[in-house]
C-alpha positions as CSV (number, residue, x, y, z in Angstrom):
1,M,-14.9,-11.9,11.5
2,P,-14.9,-7.9,11.0
3,K,-17.8,-6.8,13.2
4,S,-19.8,-4.6,10.5
5,N,-18.9,-1.1,11.2
6,E,-15.0,-2.5,10.2
7,R,-13.5,-2.7,7.1
8,A,-11.8,-5.6,6.1
9,T,-7.4,-5.4,6.2
10,P,-4.7,-7.5,6.5
11,D,-2.4,-7.1,9.2
12,L,1.4,-6.3,8.6
13,D,2.9,-9.4,8.8
14,A,0.5,-10.5,5.3
15,I,2.2,-6.6,4.2
16,A,5.2,-7.1,4.6
17,K,5.4,-10.8,3.6
18,R,3.2,-9.8,0.2
19,A,5.7,-6.4,-0.6
20,Y,8.6,-8.3,-0.5
21,E,7.6,-11.0,-3.5
22,L,6.9,-8.2,-5.4
23,Y,10.4,-7.1,-4.6
24,L,11.6,-11.1,-5.4
25,Q,9.4,-10.7,-8.6
26,R,10.8,-7.5,-10.4
27,G,14.9,-9.1,-9.6
28,S,15.6,-8.2,-6.1
29,V,16.1,-4.3,-7.3
30,S,15.5,-2.3,-4.1
31,G,14.7,1.6,-4.3
32,H,10.9,1.0,-5.2
33,E,10.0,-0.6,-1.5
34,L,7.1,2.1,-0.9
35,D,5.7,0.8,-4.1
36,D,6.5,-2.9,-3.4
37,W,4.6,-1.9,-0.2
38,L,1.2,-0.2,-1.7
39,A,0.9,-2.2,-4.3
40,A,0.8,-5.1,-1.5
41,E,-1.5,-3.0,0.7
42,A,-3.9,-2.8,-1.9
43,E,-4.0,-5.9,-3.8
44,L,-4.6,-7.5,-0.2
45,S,-7.2,-4.9,0.5
46,S,-9.1,-6.2,-1.8
47,A,-8.8,-9.2,-2.0
48,A,-10.5,-8.4,1.4
49,A,-12.8,-6.4,1.2
50,H,-14.3,-8.7,-2.1
51,A,-14.6,-11.7,1.1
52,A,-16.1,-9.6,3.3
53,N,-18.1,-8.2,0.3
54,E,-16.9,-4.3,0.9
55,A,-15.6,-1.6,-1.3
56,P,-11.4,-1.7,-0.6
57,V,-8.8,0.8,1.2
58,Q,-7.3,2.5,-0.9
59,P,-4.0,3.8,-0.2
60,V,-3.4,7.6,0.5
61,V,-0.2,8.6,-1.9
62,R,1.6,11.6,-1.2
63,R,3.9,12.6,-3.9
64,R,7.1,14.0,-3.6
65,A,9.0,17.3,-3.9
66,A,11.5,17.2,-6.0
67,R,14.8,19.0,-4.5
68,N,14.4,22.1,-6.6
69,E,11.7,22.6,-5.4
70,S,11.0,24.9,-2.6
71,Q,10.3,24.6,0.9
72,S,7.6,28.1,0.1
73,N,5.4,26.2,-3.1
74,R,5.2,22.5,-1.4
75,R,2.3,21.2,0.2
76,L,1.9,17.8,1.5
């Protein structure tokens, strides 16, 4: 059971298993690994938070710069 100051978060094995299930549901099409991982993380975090009656943990997602976008204009 998490302590009162800790958030209920799923472990990496559970996220990996759910991400793989999402991959299979999509027809085993590669190229969406990060999307699957983030969706699995959000789904499992939401379920864990709901079970612990907490707000879900939101993953941080950053936009990738386009290849033709200059380095000076990129912000991380």
